[in-house]
Each structure stands twice: as C-alpha cells, then as structure tokens.
N, C-alpha and C positions, 0 to 999 in steps of 0.2 A: 270109429272113424268110416262109413263105407265108402267105396274106393270103387274108382273108375280107369278106364286106358281107352283113350280115344286115337284111332286112325285117320289121318285126314288123306286126301285123294290121292294117285300117283302122281308124280312130278309137284306135287301141291306142301306146303307148308302148314305147320301145325296152327299160323293165324288161321284158317280156315275152318275150325273149330271151336275158336276163341272164344266166342259167342255162347255156345250151347257151354263151354268148360268153366266159364265166369257166373254162368246162371246156375249151373251144379255146385260151384265154389260156395256162392251164394248160399244155398242150399245144406253148407254142411256136409259136402261130401269133397275126397281126395281127390285130384284130376291130374291124370296122365295122358302129355299129348307128346310118344317119342319121335325122333327123329331118324329115319332111319337109314342107313348107308344106298347111297345108289337106287332112293325109293326116295325120299325127301331133294324138294328143286335145289341144285347147287350141291350136291353130296359126290357126284359121279354116277359111274353105273356100275351096276353088279346084277346078279343072278337073282330070279325071283325067289330060288330055295334060301339064300341070304335073309332076304326081307323076311320072309317065313319065319327062318331061325331067330332075327332080329324081336320080332313080335311077341314069339313064345318068350324069348330073355326080356323083353320090359314087364310084361305080365307077370311072367315068376317072381320077378324084381317088386314091383310093389304089392303082390299077393306076399308076399315073405315079409314086409317091411309092415303093413296092416295086420298078417295074419287070421285075414279074412277072405271069403271067394269076392270076384272082381269085376263087376260089370265090364262089357267090354262094345264097342261101340266103331262105326264105322261111316265114312263118306265117300259113296262110289266104289273105286277101285280098294279104299282103305273098309270095304263091309267084308271083302275075299277073306282079307286078315284078320278080323274080327272072328271070323268063321273059326 
C-alpha cells in the first residue's frame, strides 16, 4: 500500500487535512497526519527545529511500517515541513 504523510498549517490541526486524507484513503493510500508538539494547535510552544525533528520522525515511522517510499504533502506552513 502506498503511504502519504500530510502536514497541516501552523497552529492548525489534522482536521485541516481530513478531506484530502479521506479521498486518499478511499484510493487505498495509507495516510498519516501527525500531531507535532508546539506546532499543532493546543500543544504548547516549542522551537521550529523540534517541529522538523518530529516531522522527520513521523515520516521515518510510516516508511518503516510500509517498507516503501512515502509521499509527503503540506498545507500553508506545513509545506516547508514537507520539504
């Protein structure tokens, strides 16, 4: 199964990506939308480098589970995390 990691916008939530995630899941993709401490709404404040570390970890976890390459996408400030 192909896998996708989606990153929502700064101070947003995974709900921002839910419509796209639903469509991708219907097309048989495994989709993850991680909650990133200090980046996701209601999780406090952390340094941007922590966001990148958590994003990298989320990608590596899904890559390890699937054993395949992972597509990455982001909305607004989630786009730089995806890069």
